[in-house]
N, CA, C and O atoms as CSV, one atom per row, in Angstrom:
chain,resi,resn,atom,element,x,y,z
A,1,MET,N,N,1.449,-1.120,0.514
A,1,MET,CA,C,0.245,-0.247,-0.622
A,1,MET,C,C,0.891,1.335,-0.223
A,1,MET,O,O,1.561,1.629,0.767
A,2,PRO,N,N,0.401,2.306,-1.457
A,2,PRO,CA,C,1.384,4.290,-0.879
A,2,PRO,C,C,0.974,5.025,0.001
A,2,PRO,O,O,-0.087,5.177,0.606
A,3,VAL,N,N,1.990,5.483,-0.002
A,3,VAL,CA,C,2.995,5.654,1.106
A,3,VAL,C,C,2.607,7.420,0.874
A,3,VAL,O,O,3.612,7.939,0.388
A,4,TYR,N,N,1.462,8.492,1.074
A,4,TYR,CA,C,1.566,9.527,0.489
A,4,TYR,C,C,2.244,9.844,1.628
A,4,TYR,O,O,2.651,9.046,2.472
A,5,VAL,N,N,2.383,11.316,1.629
A,5,VAL,CA,C,3.387,12.430,1.974
A,5,VAL,C,C,3.546,13.543,1.171
A,5,VAL,O,O,4.147,13.766,0.119
A,6,THR,N,N,2.592,14.437,2.221
A,6,THR,CA,C,2.416,16.347,1.472
A,6,THR,C,C,4.093,16.712,1.621
A,6,THR,O,O,5.112,16.415,2.245
A,7,LEU,N,N,3.664,17.407,0.772
A,7,LEU,CA,C,5.963,17.287,-0.042
A,7,LEU,C,C,5.600,19.111,0.243
A,7,LEU,O,O,4.691,19.572,-0.447
A,8,PRO,N,N,6.137,19.832,0.990
A,8,PRO,CA,C,6.449,21.095,0.498
A,8,PRO,C,C,6.570,22.188,-0.552
A,8,PRO,O,O,7.730,22.528,-0.318
A,9,PRO,N,N,6.254,22.811,-1.344
A,9,PRO,CA,C,6.605,23.189,-2.727
A,9,PRO,C,C,7.858,23.257,-2.988
A,9,PRO,O,O,8.054,23.311,-4.202
A,10,ALA,N,N,8.776,23.277,-2.376
A,10,ALA,CA,C,9.814,23.572,-3.020
A,10,ALA,C,C,10.864,22.629,-3.218
A,10,ALA,O,O,11.971,22.907,-3.679
A,11,LEU,N,N,10.306,21.016,-2.696
A,11,LEU,CA,C,10.326,19.848,-2.724
A,11,LEU,C,C,10.375,19.148,-3.368
A,11,LEU,O,O,11.382,18.638,-3.859
A,12,ALA,N,N,8.857,18.829,-3.625
A,12,ALA,CA,C,7.162,19.217,-4.996
A,12,ALA,C,C,8.024,19.484,-6.293
A,12,ALA,O,O,8.124,18.610,-7.154
A,13,GLU,N,N,8.613,20.652,-6.407
A,13,GLU,CA,C,8.759,21.606,-7.911
A,13,GLU,C,C,10.433,20.567,-8.081
A,13,GLU,O,O,10.478,19.888,-9.107
A,14,ILE,N,N,11.557,20.485,-7.226
A,14,ILE,CA,C,12.991,19.313,-7.528
A,14,ILE,C,C,12.256,18.793,-7.849
A,14,ILE,O,O,12.009,18.842,-9.054
A,15,ALA,N,N,11.645,18.172,-7.187
A,15,ALA,CA,C,10.970,16.475,-7.117
A,15,ALA,C,C,10.326,15.914,-8.034
A,15,ALA,O,O,10.275,14.717,-8.316
A,16,ALA,N,N,9.656,17.086,-8.667
A,16,ALA,CA,C,8.527,16.563,-10.404
A,16,ALA,C,C,8.471,15.510,-10.353
A,16,ALA,O,O,9.218,14.820,-11.046
A,17,GLY,N,N,7.610,15.001,-9.556
A,17,GLY,CA,C,6.881,12.887,-8.844
A,17,GLY,C,C,7.943,12.136,-8.847
A,17,GLY,O,O,7.714,11.307,-9.728
A,18,ARG,N,N,8.889,11.936,-8.431
A,18,ARG,CA,C,10.075,11.130,-8.343
A,18,ARG,C,C,10.158,11.381,-7.090
A,18,ARG,O,O,10.197,12.341,-6.320
A,19,ASP,N,N,10.189,9.249,-7.095
A,19,ASP,CA,C,10.117,9.147,-5.735
A,19,ASP,C,C,11.557,9.161,-4.936
A,19,ASP,O,O,11.775,8.771,-3.789
A,20,HIS,N,N,12.449,9.713,-5.865
A,20,HIS,CA,C,14.246,9.703,-5.340
A,20,HIS,C,C,14.943,10.200,-5.991
A,20,HIS,O,O,15.228,9.823,-7.128
A,21,VAL,N,N,15.494,11.413,-5.277
A,21,VAL,CA,C,16.559,12.282,-6.382
A,21,VAL,C,C,18.337,12.110,-5.856
A,21,VAL,O,O,18.907,11.582,-4.901
A,22,LEU,N,N,18.929,13.185,-7.563
A,22,LEU,CA,C,19.629,13.225,-6.816
A,22,LEU,C,C,20.557,13.518,-6.020
A,22,LEU,O,O,19.931,13.847,-5.013
A,23,THR,N,N,22.100,13.666,-5.689
A,23,THR,CA,C,22.730,13.964,-4.507
A,23,THR,C,C,22.316,15.622,-4.315
A,23,THR,O,O,22.057,16.203,-3.261
A,24,PRO,N,N,22.350,16.199,-5.770
A,24,PRO,CA,C,22.741,17.659,-5.716
A,24,PRO,C,C,21.221,18.816,-5.333
A,24,PRO,O,O,21.027,19.944,-4.879
A,25,GLU,N,N,20.499,17.756,-5.816
A,25,GLU,CA,C,18.890,18.043,-5.434
A,25,GLU,C,C,18.515,17.719,-4.409
A,25,GLU,O,O,17.413,18.242,-4.245
A,26,TYR,N,N,18.874,16.956,-3.320
A,26,TYR,CA,C,18.978,16.750,-2.153
A,26,TYR,C,C,19.119,18.127,-1.052
A,26,TYR,O,O,18.629,18.697,-0.077
A,27,GLY,N,N,20.344,18.134,-2.207
A,27,GLY,CA,C,21.597,19.045,-1.230
A,27,GLY,C,C,21.153,20.484,-1.078
A,27,GLY,O,O,21.335,21.189,-0.085
A,28,ARG,N,N,20.103,21.063,-3.024
A,28,ARG,CA,C,19.435,22.257,-2.392
A,28,ARG,C,C,17.752,21.428,-2.000
A,28,ARG,O,O,16.793,21.525,-2.766
A,29,ALA,N,N,17.715,20.728,-0.806
A,29,ALA,CA,C,16.557,21.155,-0.531
A,29,ALA,C,C,16.978,20.904,0.307
A,29,ALA,O,O,15.991,20.491,0.916
A,30,ILE,N,N,18.416,20.707,1.468
A,30,ILE,CA,C,18.434,21.216,2.220
A,30,ILE,C,C,19.195,21.759,2.338
A,30,ILE,O,O,19.365,21.856,3.553
A,31,GLY,N,N,19.693,22.123,1.986
A,31,GLY,CA,C,20.657,24.297,1.869
A,31,GLY,C,C,22.143,23.255,1.952
A,31,GLY,O,O,23.007,23.778,2.657
A,32,LYS,N,N,22.455,22.212,1.490
A,32,LYS,CA,C,23.553,22.755,1.491
A,32,LYS,C,C,23.796,22.135,-0.408
A,32,LYS,O,O,23.262,21.794,-1.464
A,33,SER,N,N,25.527,22.466,0.643
A,33,SER,CA,C,26.765,21.454,-1.330
A,33,SER,C,C,26.284,20.050,-1.243
A,33,SER,O,O,25.770,19.588,-0.224
A,34,PRO,N,N,26.498,19.273,-2.530
A,34,PRO,CA,C,26.269,17.368,-3.076
A,34,PRO,C,C,27.568,17.803,-2.139
A,34,PRO,O,O,27.244,17.779,-0.951
A,35,GLN,N,N,28.917,18.185,-2.341
A,35,GLN,CA,C,30.605,18.075,-1.482
A,35,GLN,C,C,29.572,17.175,-0.076
A,35,GLN,O,O,29.258,16.001,0.124
A,36,THR,N,N,29.321,18.522,0.664
A,36,THR,CA,C,29.308,18.105,1.887
A,36,THR,C,C,28.305,17.008,1.583
A,36,THR,O,O,28.963,15.970,1.662
A,37,ILE,N,N,27.407,16.788,1.363
A,37,ILE,CA,C,26.858,15.602,2.620
A,37,ILE,C,C,26.960,14.047,1.474
A,37,ILE,O,O,26.347,13.030,1.798
A,38,ARG,N,N,27.850,14.102,0.105
A,38,ARG,CA,C,29.058,12.687,-0.317
A,38,ARG,C,C,30.040,12.614,1.636
A,38,ARG,O,O,29.861,11.862,2.593
A,39,LYS,N,N,30.677,13.390,1.490
A,39,LYS,CA,C,31.577,13.666,2.782
A,39,LYS,C,C,31.501,12.671,3.924
A,39,LYS,O,O,32.192,11.679,4.152
A,40,VAL,N,N,29.575,13.664,5.159
A,40,VAL,CA,C,29.536,13.387,5.539
A,40,VAL,C,C,28.405,11.533,5.349
A,40,VAL,O,O,27.959,10.991,6.360
A,41,TYR,N,N,28.231,11.057,4.222
A,41,TYR,CA,C,27.571,9.856,4.041
A,41,TYR,C,C,29.140,8.789,4.045
A,41,TYR,O,O,29.572,7.964,4.850
A,42,CYS,N,N,29.720,9.393,2.537
A,42,CYS,CA,C,30.875,8.608,3.497
A,42,CYS,C,C,32.138,8.086,4.468
A,42,CYS,O,O,32.784,7.038,4.477
A,43,GLU,N,N,32.209,9.755,5.585
A,43,GLU,CA,C,32.239,9.101,6.362
A,43,GLU,C,C,31.373,8.185,7.561
A,43,GLU,O,O,31.636,7.126,8.131
A,44,THR,N,N,30.477,8.922,7.625
A,44,THR,CA,C,29.016,7.883,8.079
A,44,THR,C,C,28.321,6.802,8.227
A,44,THR,O,O,28.250,6.005,9.163
A,45,GLY,N,N,27.393,6.884,6.371
A,45,GLY,CA,C,26.854,5.535,6.049
A,45,GLY,C,C,25.861,6.086,5.759
A,45,GLY,O,O,24.922,5.680,5.074
A,46,VAL,N,N,26.107,7.654,6.589
A,46,VAL,CA,C,23.834,8.315,6.111
A,46,VAL,C,C,24.485,10.093,6.264
A,46,VAL,O,O,25.419,10.716,6.770
A,47,ALA,N,N,23.612,10.241,5.680
A,47,ALA,CA,C,23.508,12.650,5.672
A,47,ALA,C,C,22.824,12.807,5.799
A,47,ALA,O,O,22.029,12.718,4.863
A,48,TYR,N,N,22.289,13.296,7.352
A,48,TYR,CA,C,21.834,14.263,7.714
A,48,TYR,C,C,20.450,13.102,8.233
A,48,TYR,O,O,19.374,13.689,8.346
A,49,GLY,N,N,20.416,11.772,8.500
A,49,GLY,CA,C,19.622,11.243,9.350
A,49,GLY,C,C,19.101,9.914,7.726
A,49,GLY,O,O,18.678,8.761,7.816
A,50,LEU,N,N,19.325,10.575,6.720
A,50,LEU,CA,C,19.177,9.415,5.405
A,50,LEU,C,C,20.026,8.464,4.687
A,50,LEU,O,O,21.225,8.575,4.431
A,51,ARG,N,N,19.097,7.365,4.357
A,51,ARG,CA,C,20.265,6.601,3.435
A,51,ARG,C,C,19.639,6.531,2.634
A,51,ARG,O,O,18.409,6.516,2.594
A,52,PRO,N,N,21.192,6.417,0.999
A,52,PRO,CA,C,20.444,6.381,-0.053
A,52,PRO,C,C,20.264,5.165,-0.484
A,52,PRO,O,O,20.289,4.118,0.164
A,53,ILE,N,N,20.086,5.328,-1.571
A,53,ILE,CA,C,20.408,3.989,-2.514
A,53,ILE,C,C,20.946,4.237,-3.705
A,53,ILE,O,O,20.367,4.896,-4.569
A,54,LYS,N,N,22.686,3.462,-3.904
A,54,LYS,CA,C,23.074,3.148,-4.914
A,54,LYS,C,C,22.915,2.344,-5.881
A,54,LYS,O,O,23.209,1.148,-5.904
A,55,ILE,N,N,22.221,3.286,-7.097
A,55,ILE,CA,C,22.472,2.611,-8.205
A,55,ILE,C,C,23.753,2.916,-9.193
A,55,ILE,O,O,23.737,3.792,-10.059
A,56,GLY,N,N,24.559,2.286,-8.994
A,56,GLY,CA,C,25.913,3.074,-10.497
A,56,GLY,C,C,26.963,3.733,-9.680
A,56,GLY,O,O,27.537,3.482,-8.621
A,57,ASN,N,N,26.989,4.480,-10.392
A,57,ASN,CA,C,28.141,5.081,-8.793
A,57,ASN,C,C,27.725,6.232,-8.414
A,57,ASN,O,O,28.465,7.051,-7.869
A,58,ARG,N,N,25.615,6.563,-8.832
A,58,ARG,CA,C,24.914,7.777,-8.310
A,58,ARG,C,C,24.163,6.662,-7.138
A,58,ARG,O,O,23.779,5.492,-7.149
A,59,LEU,N,N,24.227,7.974,-6.004
A,59,LEU,CA,C,23.528,8.245,-4.739
A,59,LEU,C,C,21.599,8.500,-4.875
A,59,LEU,O,O,21.273,9.433,-5.608
A,60,LEU,N,N,20.649,7.843,-4.318
A,60,LEU,CA,C,19.846,8.467,-4.855
A,60,LEU,C,C,18.796,8.604,-3.800
A,60,LEU,O,O,17.884,7.869,-4.179
A,61,TRP,N,N,18.431,9.198,-2.605
A,61,TRP,CA,C,17.401,9.286,-2.173
A,61,TRP,C,C,16.804,9.890,-2.207
A,61,TRP,O,O,16.843,10.904,-2.905
A,62,PRO,N,N,15.628,9.432,-1.180
A,62,PRO,CA,C,14.682,8.886,-0.888
A,62,PRO,C,C,13.599,10.587,-0.506
A,62,PRO,O,O,13.947,10.980,0.608
A,63,VAL,N,N,12.523,11.528,-1.111
A,63,VAL,CA,C,12.164,12.392,-1.244
A,63,VAL,C,C,10.621,12.551,-0.061
A,63,VAL,O,O,10.196,13.589,0.445
A,64,ALA,N,N,10.124,11.267,0.078
A,64,ALA,CA,C,8.748,10.542,1.830
A,64,ALA,C,C,10.820,11.230,2.611
A,64,ALA,O,O,11.148,12.409,2.739
A,65,GLU,N,N,11.117,10.815,2.721
A,65,GLU,CA,C,11.699,11.008,3.936
A,65,GLU,C,C,12.961,12.305,3.755
A,65,GLU,O,O,13.729,12.376,4.715
A,66,ILE,N,N,13.155,13.100,2.838
A,66,ILE,CA,C,13.853,14.095,3.143
A,66,ILE,C,C,12.647,15.102,3.226
A,66,ILE,O,O,13.044,16.136,3.762
A,67,ALA,N,N,11.246,15.173,2.870
A,67,ALA,CA,C,10.268,15.485,3.228
A,67,ALA,C,C,9.408,15.266,4.625
A,67,ALA,O,O,8.303,15.775,4.817
A,68,ALA,N,N,10.136,14.385,5.606
A,68,ALA,CA,C,10.953,14.067,6.721
A,68,ALA,C,C,11.247,14.252,7.015
A,68,ALA,O,O,11.036,14.199,8.226
A,69,LEU,N,N,12.043,14.687,6.632
A,69,LEU,CA,C,13.089,15.522,7.359
A,69,LEU,C,C,12.422,16.435,7.300
A,69,LEU,O,O,11.659,16.469,8.265
A,70,LEU,N,N,12.284,17.371,6.527
A,70,LEU,CA,C,12.041,19.470,6.406
A,70,LEU,C,C,11.017,19.640,7.451
A,70,LEU,O,O,10.641,20.592,8.135
A,71,SER,N,N,10.755,18.638,7.366
A,71,SER,CA,C,9.245,18.763,8.722
A,71,SER,C,C,9.748,18.768,9.803
A,71,SER,O,O,9.474,19.766,10.469
A,72,GLY,N,N,10.535,17.876,10.371
A,72,GLY,CA,C,11.471,17.764,12.089
A,72,GLY,C,C,10.594,16.455,12.467
A,72,GLY,O,O,10.186,16.436,13.628
A,73,ARG,N,N,10.291,15.491,11.739
A,73,ARG,CA,C,9.678,14.019,11.501
A,73,ARG,C,C,10.677,13.243,11.668
A,73,ARG,O,O,10.526,12.455,12.602
A,74,ALA,N,N,11.816,13.158,11.011
A,74,ALA,CA,C,13.514,12.054,10.775
A,74,ALA,C,C,13.784,12.063,11.812
A,74,ALA,O,O,13.926,13.123,12.422
A,75,SER,N,N,13.986,10.613,12.491
A,75,SER,CA,C,14.656,9.541,13.778
A,75,SER,C,C,15.743,10.680,13.372
A,75,SER,O,O,16.840,10.713,13.929
C-alpha cells in the first residue's frame, strides 16, 4: 500500500513527481552543498539522517524521507 506524504512546495518542484532525487537536488532541498552531503555519507553511511540507495555510481535520496526531515519528523 503506497504511503502518501505532503511535500513542501519547493521539494515538490525539485522532485517533479519522482520518488528519489540525486545528491545535488537533495543538497538544494536542505541547503547543503552536494560535496558536503557526499563527505558526510562517506564518513558515516548516512547523511543528515537519510540513507540513500546506490545505483551505479549515483546516490538516490528518498523524497518522502527528505520531506520528513524538513518537517522535523525524521529520526
